[in-house]
Each structure stands twice: as C-alpha cells, then as structure tokens.
N, C-alpha and C positions, 0 to 999 in steps of 0.2 A: 258044710262049705268051708274050705280051708282058710279063706281070707277073713273069716270071722273069729279065728282063734287069736287069743291074746296070751302073752307070756304070763301076765297076772291079771285075769279078768276082774272087773270090779265086783265087790260084794254088794248085795242089795242095800245094805246100810250106808254104803258110800254115796248112794244117790238120794238119800233122805235129807231134807232140810233140817238144819239144827237151829234151835232157839235157845238163847242163853239168858239166864236170869240169875241175878246175885242173891245168895241166901239171905232171906229176910225181906226180899223185894217182891213186887207183883209184876207179872208179865201179862200184857194184853195182846191178843191177836185178833185179826179180822180175816176170815177166810171166804173168799168169793166163790160162788158156785155158778158155772156157766156151761152152756151147750155150745159146741163149735158149729158155725153156720154151714150150710151146704157148701160143698167143695172140699170138705174134709174126706180123704180117701184112706181108710185104714190099711189098704194093701201096701202102703209105703212105710208102715211102721218099721222102725229100727234099720231101715236100709241107708238112709242118709247119715253121713258122719261116721260110718263104720270105717276103720276099726277104732274110732275114738268116741265111745259112748258118753264121755264126760262133756261133750260140746254144749249140751243144754241140759245140765243136771236138774232133776226135778220135773222136767216136762214129760208128760205122758206120751205124747206123739212127737217124733222128731222129723216128720215129713216136711218137705218144702211146701209152704202154704201157697195157695193161688195168689195172684197179684193183689186182689182186694183184701187179703188177710195178712199181708206182710207186717203191718203194725197192729196185730190183733190185741195187744195188751191195753194201750191207752190211745185215745184220740188226743193229740196235743192241744186242740182248742177246747173241747168239752171236758176232757179228763176221763170220759167214759170209755169202757172197753169197746173195741171195734173188731168185727169178725166173729164175735160171740154173742150169744143171747143169754141173759140172766135166767137162772132156774129159780122161779118164784116158789120157794119151798112150801110156804103156807098154802098157796093156791093148789099145789100138787099133793096136799095132804100130809106133809111132814109137820109134826108138832113137837117131837122130842129130840133133843140133841144131848149126847153124853160124850165125855172124854174118858178114856181108859188108858191106864199105864201098864207096861209090861213088868216092871220090876217092883214087886210088892214092898220091898224094903225101903225104897225111896218114895214110892207112892203114898205111904202112910204119913209122910210129912208134907205132902203137896195138897193144898186145898184148891180144888179146881172146879170150875163150873163152865158150862157152854150153853148157849141159847141162840135162837134165831132172832136177828135184829128186826124189830117190829116195823121200823120205818123203811128199811131196805131188806126185804125178805129173802134176797139172794145171798146175804152175808150171814155167816155163822160167827158169832163173837165167842171168844175163849178167854178166861182169866185164870191164871195160875199163880198162887201165892206159895212160894217156897219157904219153909220154916224148919229146916233140918237142924239138928243139934250142931253146936259149933264144930266146924272142921276146917283144917288149914292145908290139907294135902291137895291132891289133884281133884279136878271137878268131877261131880257125879252126874251120870246121865241115864236116862231111861227112854225107851221108845214110847210113843203114844199114838192112839188112833182116835179120831173124832168121828162118831157115828151119828147119823140122822135116821129117825124111825118114823113111819107113818102111823097114824092113830089106829087104823084098822088092822095093823099087823102084817100087811102085805109086803112091806119092804123095810129092810134095815140096810142102809148104805154107808159105806166109809166115805167120809167127806175129805179127810186129810190124814196123812201118816207122816210122822217125823220124830225128832229127838228133842227132848227138853234137857238142857245141860245146866245144872245148878253150880254156879261158881262159888268158890270158898268164901267164907265170911261168917260173921256172927249172926245168929238168928235175931229177928226183930222181937224186941220186948217192949211192952208198954212202959212209958216213963211216967212215974208217979209224981 
C-alpha cells in the first residue's frame, strides 16, 4: 500500500524505551503486566496514525480504543489501571524472571537482577547497577530484554524490551 511508505521509515530501535543510569548508580524499574479487556480488536493494528508511527511510541497496539478504554492507563481516583486486567504471574505459573543484555562488553559491568513482586505479582521489578570503568566520552548503551519463565518449562515470554543507557561518570567505589 503506497500510503504506508515513508521517506525514512523508523528503525525498530527508534521505538524502544530508553532508560538512563549514571555510571556508578543503581536504576530501578517496575514493569506492569496486563491483559487488554474485551473490546480490543487486533484487526486495527498499525492502521491508526499512519503514516506517523511515532504517535504512541512503545505501545504495542495503536488502535482507537472503545469508549470505556479511553483512559486505560490509570484511574484518576484509585490510581489503578482501567481497561486492562493484571496478569498474576505467580498464579499463571511464572516463577523465574531474568534480564539479558545484547552487548557483552557493557553487560560485564552491569549487575542486574529481576524478580516478580511478591505483593503485586503483576509487577516485575528490575534493578541494574552500572559500574563501568571511568569514561567521559559519549554514553554507552545496550539493548535488554526481560524474560519470564514458567516452572514447568511450557513458556518463556518477553516481558519488556528496551535500552539501558549508561551516562558518563566515575564508577562507584567504597569509601574507607
């Protein structure tokens, strides 16, 4: 379809969320896992907002939601998501969460851990401690993917995909 062609189509990495952490610091993330409620129609994927796919970067589906899903992110009164149902990872059999980095040269200096929050089991918590050797030039970045696996081995699912950007600075050293 000719109307979909762009002079400079976006690269997949242009749509990934970027998380910045200062070298020597610790970054913490909370990634919520939700099912869209009924009314979600995948036939409308990628039709809304063409030819400007950057309208909702990072959203999986860019369809026009039904009226009851217009504010599906947060209810202003309760603060809980509206139009989505939490995926209770522990109830569904997920017990292991891991974070993997694409660039091994940077990953060796990143101490990372990921786990399912025990109080809110629809949230995956991630902690990344960047401790690269001293560098002062441009930031260093690597793609990452957070995976959740079921205990019985029937599923390994990608929970989130993005970039970790380590900003220049001195590495953290224990003060004696």
